[in-house]
Each structure stands twice: as structure tokens, then as C-alpha cells.
N, C-alpha and C positions, 0 to 999 in steps of 0.2 A: 232634661233640665228641670230641677226643682222650681227655680224661680224664673218666670218668663221675662223678667226685666233686670237681670243680674248685672252688676258693675263689672268693668274690665278688671279692676284691681280687687283681689279677694283675700290678701294676706297682709299682715302688719309685722314688721321686724321689731320686736320689742326686746332690746338687749340680747340679741342672738336667738331668741325664741320666736318662731313663726306662729303667729295667731291667725287661724283661718276664720274667715268671715263668709265662707260658703253658707253657713247657717248663721242667722243673727245671733249676737251675743249680748250679755248683760254686763254693764259697767256699774259697780256699786259706788255709792257716794259716802265718803267719810268727811264730815265737817268738823273741823276743830276751831270753829268760831262760837263765841258766846251768844251771837244774835242771829243765827241762821233762821230763815223764815219758817222752817219746819222744826219744832223743838225736838222731835223725836230722833233727828239726825245729829244733834250736837253731842260731842264727846269732850271729856275734860282730862284725859290722861292717856299716856302711851299704852298702858295695859288695856284700858277700855277700847282703844282703837284696834289693838291686836286681837282682842276677844271678838269684836264686831267683824273684823276682817275674816276671822276664822269661821264665824257663823255664816257670813255671806258666801264664802267659798263652799261650805256644805250645802247651801241652798242653790248653788249652780252659777255663781258669779265667775266671769272670765277675766275682767279688768277691774281695778279699783281706782277711784279718782279722789285725791286728797287735797282739800283746800283749807286755807286759813285766812282768807280775805272775804268777808261777806259781800256778795254781789246783788243782794236784794235791792229793789228800787229805793233810792235815797240813802243807801248805806253810807256811813262816814268812812273817810279815808283813814288808814292806819299806817304807821311807819313800816319801812321794810324790815327793820330789826324785829318788830313785833310779829310780823307775818312769818319771818324765819323762825322765831321762837316757838311759834305755834306748829308749823308743819314739819320742820326738819326732824325733830326728835321722833315724831310719829312715823315719818317715812323710813327712818333708820330702824326703829323697833319692828315695823311690819316687814322690812326687807330681811331682818335677822330671823324672824319667825317663819316667813314664807318666801324664801329666796327666789322661787320660780314664778311668783305672782307678778304679772306685768302691773306696774304702778304709774299712774298719771299724776302729775302735779298740776293743780288747778291755780294758775297765777298768770298775771300779765307782766310780771317783773322778771327780767332776764337774770338778775342777781339771785333771786329766790330759786328760779328754775335751774340755774347752774349748780347750786348747792344741793338741790334736790336730786339731780342726776348723779352727783358725786356720792350721794347716800343711798342710791339704789332705784330711783325712779327711772322709768324706761319710756315715758311719753310726756309731752307737754300739752296742757289744755289751756289755751290762751283765749279768754273771753273777749279780748279786744281785737283779735285778728291781726295783731302786729302794730296797732295804732297807738298804744300808750307807752311803749318802751322800744325805741329804734334799735336797741341792742338784741332784742328777742330773735329776730330772724337770723342775725349773724350767729347766735348760739345754736339755733336749730340747724343751720346749714353745716356748722362745724361738727355738731354732735351726731348728726345722721339719725335722729330719733324721730318717731312718728309725731306729727304736729296736728293738733286739733284747732282748726281755723273757724272761729265763731263770729257771727255778725252781731255788733252792738254799736249803735250810734252813740258818740260821746263816751261817758263813763258811768258807773253805777249811780252816781249822784245826779247826773243830768239826763240820763237816757230817756226817762219818761216824758221829757219835755220835747223829744225829737221823734214824734210819732206821726209826722206828716208824710204820707206816701200817695202816689197816684195808683200804684199797684204794688202792694207789699211783697208778693211773691216774686214778681218780675224784677223789682229793684234790689231785693236781697240777692237773688240769683246773679244779676249782673255784677253786683259788688263782689260776691264770692268768686266768680269767674275771673274778674280783674285781679283779685288778690292771689288766686291760684297761679295766674300767669306770672305775677311778680316773683312768687316763691319758686317757681320752676326755673326762672332765669338765674336764681341763686343756687340752683342745684338741689332744691328740696322737692322730693317726689313722694315721700311717705306721708300723705296728707289725708286727714279726715275732715269732712266739712259738716258744719253745725249751723243751721239758720238762726239760732238764737232766740228760741221761744222765750217770751217774757222780757227780753231785753230790748227796750225801745219800741215795743208794740202794744197796742191795746188788746183787750180780750178778743174783740171782733177780728183784729188783724191776725192775732195768733191762730184763729180758726180758719181764716183765709189762707194762711201759710200752711196749715196742716192739710187743708183740702187740696192745695196745689203742690204738696210736697214731691209728687212724682216729677215735677219740672226739674228737680235737682239731679235726676238720673242722667241728664244730658252731660254732666261734667265727668262722669266715669270714675268717681271716687267714692269711697265708703261714706255713708250718711249717718251721723249720730243725731239722736233726738233726745233732748232733755226737757221733758214735760212733767216730770213726776211731782205730783201734789202742788203744781203751781197755780197761781190765781186764776188763770184761764180755765182750769179744772174746777177748783172749789167754788169760784164765783158762779160758774155755770150750773152746778149741781146744788147750789145754795147750801154750802157746808162751810167747813174750815180746812186748813191744810191737814189737821189730824184726822178728818173724816173724808178725805178725797181719794182713798185708795181705789174704790170701785171705778170712779170716773177716770182715774189715771190708767187703770187696766183697759178700759174701754178705748181711750185715746191711744194707748200703745198698739192695740190691734189695728186701728186706722193707719197709724204710722208704719207698721209692718207691711200692710197691704200696699202702701204707697212707696215702699223701697227702703225703709230704715234698716240698717245693719247693726247698729249699736244703740241699745236703750240704756240711757244714764238714769239710774233709779235709786230711790231710797229703800225700796222693798223688792228684794231680789226674787224670792220664790214666785210671787204673783207674775213678775215679768217673764220668768223662765216658763211659767205655765201658759202665758199668752203666746210666747214663741212656739211652744209645742202645739197649741191649737192652731195657730197660723200654719205651721208645718203640715198638720194633718189635713187642712183644707187644701194646701198646695198639692199634697199627695193625691187627694181625691180627684184632682183635675188631670192627673197624669195616667196614661195607659198602664195597667197592671201595677199601679202604685209605685212606679219607678221613681227614684231620686230622693226618697226621704232619707235624711241624715239625722241620726240621734244627736241631740245636744249634749 
């Protein structure tokens, strides 16, 4: 076995395409918001999004995550119609250009997610974990698509006022276990878990969560980590989001060692390289180098 702490579930059914997680994979970020915290990720047209998706595919991306609602701390709310206008044309254009590419729509609104699925999206990434739109889980259950369940207290405007925990890792784990149980009662089983780095956590709490990330292996579901260029990184290395790539790559290696199977990133090639280094380290621990899988 390559990974001594592998999860029981190792594939995702993305629109009929099985995506293996036997080796960790990279999810590229495509933001179509004018105020994303990292300016380098912002896109302003369908063609720019298609070009960026093609570049990330060449660099080794397996999944792409498309969002039109800024979830940075304190971000303002926008109408559903505006979010739809941002993301739906992008999803449609990328699906036409790369029909086999598994696409995730980053939204907590069922109406946006429903239209995105109609236009070619094959996963739903819900930063609210089902808390902000009661119709979301009904949609997931009906559609039978993989669902990314993320922890966030409150909403993007209020989450940073809700950072009181006795033990952040244990409390987030307990919440995710509870939500997974509710989802399974609805017949949802293709679930990816995300502890929600930067969402209702201080810098110190984010690193506590990263240190104890291996706690989440007990759930037996794929673990997604989204720490790319976030404030926990750039504040720690005394930089800016634009200068936080090296810190991000270092944190990605820690996350892989703790059991992450999906890295959600702005920079695909460095994340792919981190996975390859992690793989080589795992191979070195196996007799005769058994178990290495090329990404």
C-alpha cells in the first residue's frame, strides 16, 4: 500500500467519469468575482476562463472549481441573478471546450447549483455545508453528484466573529460527522469533506486544524484542503497573497502527510510537484519501491 492511512472511499463519480483518489489530485480554482482575495485568480471573460482551464489541465489539474460569489472574510452579499450571470456562462464555455473535465460549482445556493449542473458541472462545492440554503441537500440527493461539505460558522460576512472554540479540530470534526450522518440519511454518499481553512478560524486555529488534520481520517471520506495563498500562509511568512506561493507549497506537503486527497489551489504545477515529492517519500518507505502511482 502506498498510503498507510488511506480512506475507504477512493473514487468520485463525476457525471459518469470515475475520478480515482488513490493518488492525491489537484483541483484548480477559477474565480469569476471582481473582489477575490488573490488578484491573480480573477477572470473577466468566458474566453479567459477557457484559456486558464486549458493551462491548468496542461499543468496536471484533475478537477476545476468555478465560483462567482466572493467568500473572503467580510465579503458583501450579491443577488442570485448576479452570481448566475457570473458563473453559468463560464461553466457552459468550459464544458464545451473540455467536455471530459470534472467541474465543481462553488456555491451555497441551490438555484445556482441546479443551473450549473444543467450546463455541465459535475460536483457541488458548498462552503456552508448545507446551512444557508435548505434546498441544497435535496438537490444533491436528487442529482447524485459528489458534494463537498465544508465547515463555516455563520456566513462570509459574519464568520470571523465566530472563532470561539475549546478545541477547533475536535469541534469541526464533530460538526462534519454530524452533517455526514444527516446527508447519508438522505441517500447522499459521494461526499468530500473540507474543514474550512480560513472560514471562521483565526490564523492560530487554522494551524491547529492543519496539525490535527489526521483526525479527519476517522470519517473514511476523501479530504479536501483549501489553503492556497490564504491569510494563514501570507501572514505567517510576512508576505502578501501574491507572494505566498512558497508558503502554500510547504503547507500542502504537511496536508498531504496528514491525509489530504484533494488540494484546491490557485497554482496547479507547484501543487502537482508537491504531490510527486510526497509520493516519492511514500515510495521510499515501501519495500522494493512498491505502490508508487504516477499522477
